[in-house]
C-alpha beads as a LAMMPS data file, in Angstrom:
LAMMPS data file: protein, C-alpha beads

117 atoms
116 bonds

1 atom types
1 bond types

-500.0 500.0 xlo xhi
-500.0 500.0 ylo yhi
-500.0 500.0 zlo zhi

Masses

1 110.0

Atoms # bond

1 1 1 -446.124 -357.560 28.454
2 1 1 -448.633 -357.040 25.678
3 1 1 -450.940 -354.056 25.331
4 1 1 -453.685 -353.627 22.774
5 1 1 -456.592 -351.394 21.982
6 1 1 -457.388 -347.883 20.805
7 1 1 -454.237 -345.776 21.103
8 1 1 -455.911 -342.940 19.164
9 1 1 -452.551 -342.394 17.412
10 1 1 -450.955 -343.509 14.162
11 1 1 -447.343 -344.486 13.481
12 1 1 -447.224 -343.364 9.826
13 1 1 -449.168 -340.959 7.619
14 1 1 -450.289 -343.853 5.373
15 1 1 -452.309 -345.170 8.355
16 1 1 -454.783 -342.315 7.769
17 1 1 -457.075 -341.683 4.815
18 1 1 -459.166 -338.530 4.517
19 1 1 -459.333 -335.405 6.638
20 1 1 -456.309 -333.359 7.620
21 1 1 -452.905 -335.000 7.910
22 1 1 -451.752 -335.836 11.414
23 1 1 -449.061 -333.563 12.820
24 1 1 -445.704 -335.232 12.185
25 1 1 -444.460 -334.362 15.683
26 1 1 -447.381 -336.288 17.229
27 1 1 -446.583 -339.314 15.083
28 1 1 -442.921 -339.188 16.082
29 1 1 -443.868 -338.757 19.757
30 1 1 -446.019 -341.911 19.612
31 1 1 -443.165 -343.850 17.984
32 1 1 -440.797 -342.631 20.700
33 1 1 -443.313 -343.575 23.413
34 1 1 -443.414 -347.155 22.115
35 1 1 -439.602 -347.259 21.996
36 1 1 -439.320 -345.847 25.533
37 1 1 -441.689 -348.549 26.777
38 1 1 -439.795 -351.234 24.815
39 1 1 -442.963 -351.990 22.845
40 1 1 -443.097 -353.155 19.259
41 1 1 -446.148 -353.187 17.004
42 1 1 -447.098 -356.828 16.417
43 1 1 -448.364 -356.198 12.888
44 1 1 -451.692 -357.500 11.635
45 1 1 -453.649 -359.187 8.901
46 1 1 -456.961 -357.964 7.571
47 1 1 -458.254 -354.415 7.484
48 1 1 -455.595 -351.649 7.456
49 1 1 -457.898 -349.045 8.945
50 1 1 -459.311 -349.884 12.377
51 1 1 -461.541 -346.818 12.825
52 1 1 -463.949 -344.983 10.540
53 1 1 -466.105 -341.902 11.142
54 1 1 -468.925 -343.488 9.054
55 1 1 -469.300 -340.377 6.892
56 1 1 -469.494 -340.355 3.118
57 1 1 -466.920 -338.861 0.767
58 1 1 -465.582 -336.143 0.960
59 1 1 -465.703 -336.088 4.782
60 1 1 -464.979 -339.799 5.322
61 1 1 -461.940 -340.445 7.552
62 1 1 -460.353 -343.827 8.227
63 1 1 -457.332 -344.497 10.470
64 1 1 -455.374 -347.321 12.071
65 1 1 -455.901 -346.295 15.702
66 1 1 -456.126 -349.780 17.219
67 1 1 -453.140 -352.080 17.480
68 1 1 -451.402 -354.682 19.624
69 1 1 -447.856 -354.118 20.892
70 1 1 -445.553 -356.381 22.852
71 1 1 -442.245 -356.048 24.626
72 1 1 -439.257 -358.231 23.715
73 1 1 -439.919 -360.744 26.516
74 1 1 -443.525 -361.272 25.378
75 1 1 -442.558 -361.512 21.697
76 1 1 -439.863 -364.082 22.549
77 1 1 -442.374 -366.109 24.564
78 1 1 -445.072 -365.996 21.856
79 1 1 -443.171 -365.763 18.545
80 1 1 -446.085 -367.188 16.551
81 1 1 -448.634 -364.668 17.858
82 1 1 -450.864 -363.099 15.223
83 1 1 -453.200 -360.119 15.210
84 1 1 -456.262 -360.103 12.958
85 1 1 -458.249 -356.948 12.279
86 1 1 -461.841 -357.894 11.529
87 1 1 -464.084 -355.779 9.289
88 1 1 -465.976 -352.926 10.955
89 1 1 -469.455 -354.192 11.798
90 1 1 -471.598 -352.274 14.283
91 1 1 -468.967 -350.053 15.907
92 1 1 -466.728 -347.336 14.531
93 1 1 -463.738 -349.589 15.428
94 1 1 -462.759 -353.055 14.228
95 1 1 -462.350 -355.961 16.602
96 1 1 -458.759 -357.107 17.135
97 1 1 -458.139 -360.821 17.593
98 1 1 -454.807 -361.737 19.191
99 1 1 -453.932 -365.430 18.854
100 1 1 -451.036 -366.827 20.885
101 1 1 -449.276 -370.171 20.785
102 1 1 -449.624 -371.469 24.357
103 1 1 -448.308 -374.991 23.835
104 1 1 -446.122 -376.415 26.552
105 1 1 -442.475 -375.549 25.790
106 1 1 -440.897 -378.088 28.124
107 1 1 -442.217 -376.606 31.358
108 1 1 -445.491 -376.689 33.160
109 1 1 -448.525 -375.177 31.492
110 1 1 -449.468 -372.240 33.689
111 1 1 -452.648 -370.137 33.789
112 1 1 -450.615 -367.018 32.991
113 1 1 -449.951 -368.519 29.548
114 1 1 -453.687 -368.581 28.854
115 1 1 -454.241 -365.207 27.226
116 1 1 -457.652 -364.066 26.113
117 1 1 -459.049 -360.660 25.188

Bonds

1 1 1 2
2 1 2 3
3 1 3 4
4 1 4 5
5 1 5 6
6 1 6 7
7 1 7 8
8 1 8 9
9 1 9 10
10 1 10 11
11 1 11 12
12 1 12 13
13 1 13 14
14 1 14 15
15 1 15 16
16 1 16 17
17 1 17 18
18 1 18 19
19 1 19 20
20 1 20 21
21 1 21 22
22 1 22 23
23 1 23 24
24 1 24 25
25 1 25 26
26 1 26 27
27 1 27 28
28 1 28 29
29 1 29 30
30 1 30 31
31 1 31 32
32 1 32 33
33 1 33 34
34 1 34 35
35 1 35 36
36 1 36 37
37 1 37 38
38 1 38 39
39 1 39 40
40 1 40 41
41 1 41 42
42 1 42 43
43 1 43 44
44 1 44 45
45 1 45 46
46 1 46 47
47 1 47 48
48 1 48 49
49 1 49 50
50 1 50 51
51 1 51 52
52 1 52 53
53 1 53 54
54 1 54 55
55 1 55 56
56 1 56 57
57 1 57 58
58 1 58 59
59 1 59 60
60 1 60 61
61 1 61 62
62 1 62 63
63 1 63 64
64 1 64 65
65 1 65 66
66 1 66 67
67 1 67 68
68 1 68 69
69 1 69 70
70 1 70 71
71 1 71 72
72 1 72 73
73 1 73 74
74 1 74 75
75 1 75 76
76 1 76 77
77 1 77 78
78 1 78 79
79 1 79 80
80 1 80 81
81 1 81 82
82 1 82 83
83 1 83 84
84 1 84 85
85 1 85 86
86 1 86 87
87 1 87 88
88 1 88 89
89 1 89 90
90 1 90 91
91 1 91 92
92 1 92 93
93 1 93 94
94 1 94 95
95 1 95 96
96 1 96 97
97 1 97 98
98 1 98 99
99 1 99 100
100 1 100 101
101 1 101 102
102 1 102 103
103 1 103 104
104 1 104 105
105 1 105 106
106 1 106 107
107 1 107 108
108 1 108 109
109 1 109 110
110 1 110 111
111 1 111 112
112 1 112 113
113 1 113 114
114 1 114 115
115 1 115 116
116 1 116 117
């Protein structure tokens, strides 16, 4: 299973710039939630911050709220998967691009292997 989108949570304080710090207990609760669901952050390339309030300094806030996470079965099936965070354009969030290797691995190519978001 893979899930992606706006979780509205961060995993580490360095994923937030500006504004008040996130409450450490909330950060730890989100980490525990991912562990309980057997989900692992897939990492990313590109922009660190995936959301911005579009204000100017000193009230500008940027955070990594959007991410893609997969369980062990999904990660084993798509070990070459990559997540790209595009620059913020016309929204307050970036677009996430999840690319998966769906080449035939000795079995039949099935529609469930065709993943698009």
